[in-house]
C-alpha positions in Angstrom: 42.2 -14.9 24.2 39.3 -16.7 25.9 39.0 -20.2 24.6 35.4 -21.4 24.2 34.0 -24.9 23.6 30.6 -25.9 22.2 28.0 -27.2 24.5 28.8 -30.5 26.0 32.5 -30.2 25.1 35.6 -29.3 26.9 38.2 -26.7 26.1 41.1 -28.7 27.4 42.2 -32.2 26.3 45.4 -34.3 27.1 47.3 -35.9 24.3 50.7 -37.5 24.5 51.3 -36.3 28.1 50.6 -32.7 27.1 47.5 -30.5 27.7 46.0 -28.7 24.7 43.4 -25.9 24.7 40.8 -25.9 21.9 38.8 -22.8 20.7 35.7 -23.4 18.5 35.6 -20.5 16.0 32.2 -19.4 14.9 32.0 -18.4 11.2 29.5 -17.4 8.6 27.6 -20.0 6.6 29.9 -21.2 3.9 28.6 -21.7 0.5 30.2 -23.3 -2.6 33.1 -21.5 -4.5 34.1 -19.4 -1.5 37.9 -18.8 -1.1 39.1 -20.9 1.8 42.3 -18.8 2.1 40.3 -15.7 2.7 37.9 -17.6 4.9 40.9 -18.7 7.2 42.5 -15.3 7.0 39.4 -13.7 8.2 38.6 -15.9 11.1 42.0 -17.3 12.2 44.8 -15.0 11.4 43.9 -12.3 14.0 44.1 -14.9 16.9 46.7 -17.4 15.6 50.0 -17.8 17.3 53.1 -19.6 16.2 52.8 -23.2 17.2 49.0 -23.4 16.9 47.2 -25.9 14.7 43.8 -25.3 13.2 41.5 -28.3 12.6 39.2 -27.7 9.5 36.0 -29.5 8.8 36.2 -31.4 5.4 32.8 -30.1 4.6 33.9 -26.5 4.6 36.9 -27.0 2.4 34.9 -29.3 0.0 32.2 -26.6 -0.2 34.8 -24.1 -1.2 36.1 -26.4 -3.8 32.5 -26.8 -5.1 32.7 -30.6 -4.5 28.8 -30.8 -4.8 26.5 -33.5 -6.1 22.9 -32.3 -6.7 20.0 -34.6 -6.0 18.4 -33.9 -9.4 21.5 -35.4 -11.1 21.3 -38.7 -9.5 18.8 -41.2 -10.9 18.0 -43.7 -8.1 17.7 -47.4 -9.5 16.4 -50.6 -8.2 19.6 -51.9 -6.5 20.1 -48.6 -4.6 16.5 -48.7 -3.2 16.8 -52.4 -2.4 20.3 -52.3 -0.7 19.3 -49.1 1.3 16.7 -51.2 3.2 19.5 -53.3 4.8 22.0 -50.6 5.3 22.8 -49.6 8.9 21.0 -46.4 10.0 23.5 -44.4 12.1 22.1 -42.3 15.0 23.3 -39.1 13.5 21.0 -37.8 10.7 23.8 -37.3 8.1 24.9 -40.9 8.2 26.1 -42.2 4.9 23.6 -45.0 4.4 20.5 -43.0 5.6 19.1 -42.6 2.1 19.0 -44.6 -1.2 20.4 -41.7 -3.0 23.7 -42.2 -1.1 23.8 -45.8 -2.0 23.1 -44.8 -5.7 26.0 -42.4 -5.5 28.4 -45.2 -4.5 27.1 -47.4 -7.3 27.8 -44.7 -9.8 31.3 -44.2 -8.4 32.6 -47.8 -7.9 30.0 -49.9 -9.9 27.3 -52.2 -8.8 29.4 -55.3 -8.6 31.8 -53.8 -6.0 28.8 -52.6 -4.0 27.2 -55.9 -4.0 30.5 -57.6 -3.0 31.0 -55.1 -0.2 27.3 -55.6 1.0 27.8 -59.4 1.2 31.1 -59.2 3.0 29.5 -56.7 5.4 26.6 -58.8 6.1 28.9 -61.9 6.9 31.3 -60.0 9.1 28.4 -58.4 11.1 27.4 -61.9 12.1 30.7 -62.1 13.9 30.3 -58.6 15.5 32.6 -56.8 13.1 31.5 -53.6 11.4 32.9 -51.3 8.9 33.8 -53.9 6.1 31.5 -52.1 3.6 33.4 -48.8 4.0 36.8 -50.5 3.8 35.9 -52.0 0.6 34.4 -49.2 -1.3 37.0 -46.7 0.1 36.9 -43.9 2.6 36.8 -41.1 0.0 33.6 -42.5 -1.4 32.0 -43.2 1.9 32.6 -39.7 3.1 29.7 -38.2 1.1 27.9 -35.9 3.4 24.4 -34.3 3.5 21.4 -34.9 1.3 19.4 -33.8 4.3 17.9 -30.8 5.9 18.6 -31.9 9.5 20.5 -28.7 10.5 20.0 -26.6 7.4 17.4 -26.6 4.6 20.2 -25.7 2.2 21.8 -29.1 2.4 18.5 -31.0 1.7 19.1 -31.5 -2.0 22.9 -31.4 -2.2 25.7 -34.0 -1.3 29.2 -32.9 -0.5 32.1 -35.1 -1.6 35.4 -35.4 0.3 37.8 -32.5 -0.4 40.3 -32.7 -3.2 44.0 -33.0 -2.3 43.6 -32.2 1.4 47.3 -32.4 2.1 47.9 -29.9 -0.7 45.3 -27.6 0.8 47.0 -27.6 4.2 50.3 -26.9 2.7 48.8 -24.0 0.6 47.4 -22.6 3.8 50.7 -22.8 5.5 52.5 -21.2 2.6 50.1 -18.3 2.2 49.2 -17.7 5.7 51.8 -19.3 7.9 49.1 -21.3 9.7 49.4 -25.1 10.4 46.3 -26.9 9.5 44.7 -30.3 9.4 41.5 -31.4 7.6 39.4 -34.0 9.4 36.1 -35.9 8.8 34.8 -36.0 12.3 31.4 -36.7 13.9 30.1 -38.5 16.8 30.9 -41.9 15.3 34.5 -41.3 14.7 37.3 -39.1 13.5 39.4 -39.4 10.4 42.5 -37.3 9.5 42.3 -36.4 5.7 45.1 -34.0 5.4 47.8 -32.1 7.2 50.4 -29.4 6.8 53.6 -31.4 5.9 55.8 -29.5 8.6 53.6 -30.6 11.5 55.6 -32.9 13.8 52.7 -34.4 15.8 51.8 -38.1 14.7 48.6 -38.7 12.9 47.3 -40.5 16.0 48.2 -37.6 18.1 46.4 -35.1 15.6 43.3 -37.2 15.8 43.5 -37.2 19.5 43.3 -33.4 19.6 39.8 -33.7 18.2 38.8 -37.1 19.4 35.6 -35.7 21.2 34.6 -33.9 17.9 34.9 -30.3 19.4 33.9 -28.7 16.1 30.3 -28.1 15.0 29.0 -28.1 11.4 25.5 -27.7 12.4 23.7 -25.0 14.2 26.8 -24.4 16.1 28.4 -22.8 13.1 31.9 -23.6 14.3 33.8 -25.6 11.5 37.2 -24.4 12.7 38.9 -25.4 15.9 42.0 -23.6 17.0 44.4 -25.8 19.0 47.1 -24.4 21.4 49.4 -26.3 23.7 48.9 -25.1 27.3 52.0 -23.7 28.7 52.8 -23.8 32.4 52.3 -20.4 33.9 55.4 -19.1 35.7 55.0 -18.1 39.3 56.2 -14.6 40.1 57.8 -14.5 43.6 
């Protein structure tokens, strides 16, 4: 099999003293309520080998689980509009704090008091060069809301996608039904977070994150939400 990487990414990466090859798998455009088992069976099973690990975008699994928030269902209030003016604006268009609607989503989930507290702590810690306090306080699951923009696809303009439900359970289900080891990650150019993994995987969490630390997948126009990872074996020399 020819391993292919997205533009600007490399096929091979070294983790824990071993070399791994990554193959970005192009798929169709996934929409809500699709069957992720059939999705993986279609695109992965024909090329999967024992010992491989697949890295799945959390967005794809969440879409299959219909973990969707629609714009018309969120009424943006004063505090969301006010706080969004002071929120950091990430370079990537899908950044969590890029719209007041995302701040309102957090307020609805955890309450205004907690959001105000997180905002004050974040402002203070930034004065000392420390970032990320806001997300630590409100919780990663809440801060992982994606989309509400049409940067890559118009389809995403008016929907938000929450974190997948029970990601560890999803990975174990994939292993049980398809015999495929899987991890689910929330990854972008700002960082990578391991959300779930098949329980039989022996690599440490840091090693698994290391496999995709350069964000080799592509949820945008690349259309490659799955990355197949395979340890590179030394080729034997025939005399």
